[in-house]
C-alpha positions in Angstrom: 164.8 128.7 87.9 166.6 128.2 84.6 164.4 128.7 81.5 165.2 125.9 79.0 165.9 127.1 75.5 163.2 126.2 73.0 163.2 126.5 69.2 160.1 127.2 67.2 160.6 125.9 63.6 158.7 127.8 60.9 158.4 127.8 57.1 157.1 130.0 54.4 153.4 130.5 55.2 153.6 129.4 58.8 151.4 131.7 60.9 151.3 130.2 64.4 155.0 130.4 65.2 154.5 133.6 67.3 151.7 132.1 69.2 153.8 129.0 70.0 156.6 131.3 71.2 154.2 133.1 73.5 152.9 129.8 75.0 156.5 128.6 75.6 157.4 131.8 77.3 154.4 131.7 79.6 155.2 128.1 80.4 158.7 129.0 81.5 160.9 128.4 78.4 163.1 130.9 76.4 161.9 130.5 72.8 163.6 131.5 69.5 161.7 131.3 66.1 163.8 130.1 63.3 163.1 128.8 59.7 164.3 125.5 58.3 166.6 127.5 56.1 168.2 129.2 59.0 168.6 125.8 60.7 170.6 124.5 57.7 172.9 127.5 58.0 173.1 127.4 61.8 172.4 123.8 62.9 173.8 124.6 66.4 170.6 126.4 67.1 168.9 123.0 67.2 171.7 121.4 69.2 171.5 124.0 71.9 167.7 123.8 72.3 166.0 121.6 74.9 162.5 121.8 73.3 161.5 121.9 69.7 158.1 123.0 68.3 157.1 122.6 64.6 154.7 125.4 64.3 151.3 125.4 62.6 149.9 127.4 59.8 150.0 126.7 56.1 153.6 126.1 55.2 154.3 126.7 51.5 150.5 127.3 51.2 150.0 123.5 51.5 151.3 123.2 48.0 151.7 119.5 46.9 149.9 118.4 50.1 149.8 119.8 53.6 153.2 119.8 55.3 155.0 118.1 52.4 157.4 120.8 51.4 158.4 121.8 55.0 158.9 118.1 55.8 161.3 117.9 52.8 163.2 120.9 54.2 163.6 119.2 57.5 164.7 115.9 56.2 166.6 116.7 53.0 167.9 120.2 53.2 171.7 120.6 53.5 172.2 117.1 52.1 170.1 115.5 54.8 172.3 116.8 57.6 169.4 118.7 59.2 167.2 115.5 59.2 170.0 113.7 60.9 170.3 116.3 63.6 166.5 116.4 64.1 166.4 112.6 64.5 169.3 112.9 67.0 167.3 115.5 68.9 164.4 113.1 69.1 166.6 110.2 70.1 168.1 112.2 73.0 164.6 112.3 74.5 164.1 116.0 74.3 160.5 117.1 74.0 159.2 117.8 70.4 155.7 118.9 69.4 154.2 119.4 66.0 150.9 121.3 65.9 148.3 121.4 63.1 150.5 121.8 60.0 153.4 120.9 62.2 151.7 117.6 63.0 151.3 117.0 59.2 155.1 117.7 58.9 156.0 115.2 61.6 154.0 112.4 60.0 155.5 113.1 56.6 159.1 113.0 58.1 158.3 109.6 59.6 158.8 110.9 63.2 155.2 110.0 64.0 152.9 107.2 62.7 149.9 107.6 60.5 148.9 110.4 58.2 146.5 113.3 57.9 143.8 113.3 55.2 141.1 115.7 54.0 138.3 116.3 56.5 135.5 113.8 56.0 133.0 116.5 55.4 135.1 117.7 52.5 135.7 121.3 53.5 137.8 123.5 55.8 136.5 123.7 59.3 137.0 126.3 62.1 135.5 125.8 65.5 136.3 125.1 69.2 136.8 121.5 70.3 137.5 119.7 73.5 140.3 117.1 73.8 140.8 114.4 76.4 144.2 112.9 77.3 144.4 109.2 76.9 145.2 107.9 80.4 147.5 105.1 79.3 149.5 107.2 76.9 153.3 107.4 77.1 153.2 111.0 76.1 155.2 113.4 78.3 153.2 116.4 77.0 149.8 115.1 78.1 150.9 113.5 81.5 148.6 114.3 84.4 146.0 116.2 82.3 142.8 115.2 84.1 140.5 117.9 82.6 139.7 118.4 78.9 141.8 120.8 76.9 139.7 123.4 74.9 141.3 124.5 71.7 140.2 125.9 68.3 140.7 124.1 65.0 141.3 125.6 61.6 142.1 123.0 59.0 141.0 121.3 55.9 143.3 118.2 56.2 143.0 117.2 59.8 141.5 113.7 59.5 143.9 111.3 61.2 144.3 107.9 59.5 146.1 104.8 60.6 145.7 101.2 59.5 145.7 99.8 63.1 144.5 102.3 65.7 144.0 99.6 68.3 147.7 98.7 68.1 148.6 102.4 68.6 146.4 102.5 71.7 147.9 99.4 73.1 151.4 100.8 72.5 150.4 104.0 74.5 150.9 106.1 71.4 147.4 107.6 71.3 147.8 110.8 73.3 144.6 112.7 72.8 141.1 112.1 71.5 138.3 114.5 70.7 135.8 114.5 73.6 133.6 116.9 71.8 132.1 115.7 68.5 134.8 114.5 66.1 135.3 117.5 63.8 137.1 115.8 60.8 136.4 112.1 60.8 139.7 111.1 62.5 139.8 107.3 63.1 138.6 106.5 66.7 138.4 110.3 67.3 142.2 110.5 67.6 143.4 114.1 67.9 147.0 113.5 68.8 149.6 110.8 68.8 153.2 110.3 70.1 156.2 108.3 69.2 157.0 105.1 71.2 159.3 107.0 73.6 156.6 109.5 74.3 158.7 112.7 73.8 157.3 113.6 70.4 153.7 114.7 70.1 151.6 115.7 67.1 148.1 117.2 67.4 145.8 119.1 65.1 144.0 121.6 67.5 146.5 124.4 68.4 146.8 124.6 72.2 148.9 127.8 71.8 145.7 129.6 70.9 144.2 129.0 74.4 146.9 130.1 76.9 144.9 132.7 78.8 141.3 132.3 79.9 139.9 135.3 78.1 140.8 133.7 74.7 137.9 131.3 75.3 134.8 132.3 73.3 132.4 130.9 75.9 133.7 132.1 79.3 131.3 130.0 81.5 132.7 126.9 79.9 136.4 128.0 80.0 138.5 128.3 83.0 142.2 127.6 83.9 141.6 123.9 84.0 140.9 123.8 80.3 143.9 125.9 79.1 146.1 124.6 76.3 148.9 126.1 78.2 149.0 123.1 80.5 150.4 121.0 77.6 153.3 123.5 77.3 153.9 123.4 81.0 154.4 119.6 80.8 156.9 120.0 77.9 158.9 122.6 79.8 158.9 120.5 83.0 160.1 117.4 81.0 163.0 119.5 79.5 164.0 120.7 82.9 164.3 117.2 84.2 166.7 116.1 81.6 
């Protein structure tokens, strides 16, 4: 079976690009890690890909706000040509996911609704959480996920905010909610949202850090049914169907 090409977009300070590449490879894709600067110089890399991941980490050290600088790279670099190509990628229906810092980037580029603010408790938080897929969501990444996903979090600005979360839910754009205690004060425990078409997903907890069962810190509560890898399987399956 053909392995669809995937691109993992990184920036200075990103530290989850390698993990995302591993998850994509395990899910059946052929990933390549590139920086936004490389994409400006070689835009064909994005055109050739069937899946795009905006990796997590702390791009530009979260200077001037988490995700702001990398978002500017993706929308304004090369006179805005990269931003146009990225929007065309989304419009084509190809799967895109932004994780943690990548989620912050996608909201700042306007590809996803809402924004991410400082955690309500006022400090960085690192722990394991459980996520439940919203049954009525349009999101292709979370389709048919009947069991909770177990993922770690590691963020200081993970509180999702939106002026009308009920409208988001009605539109099928809420993809994931925290089923464990809300770790950051996100409105209505929203952990992930998608665009109206459902092919772009943003979420704070990194599913790429739970792709094999031995990564779970509490083995009796882990198991294959809770792997974050299942989300990547859905993205790769959607890319193959295009």
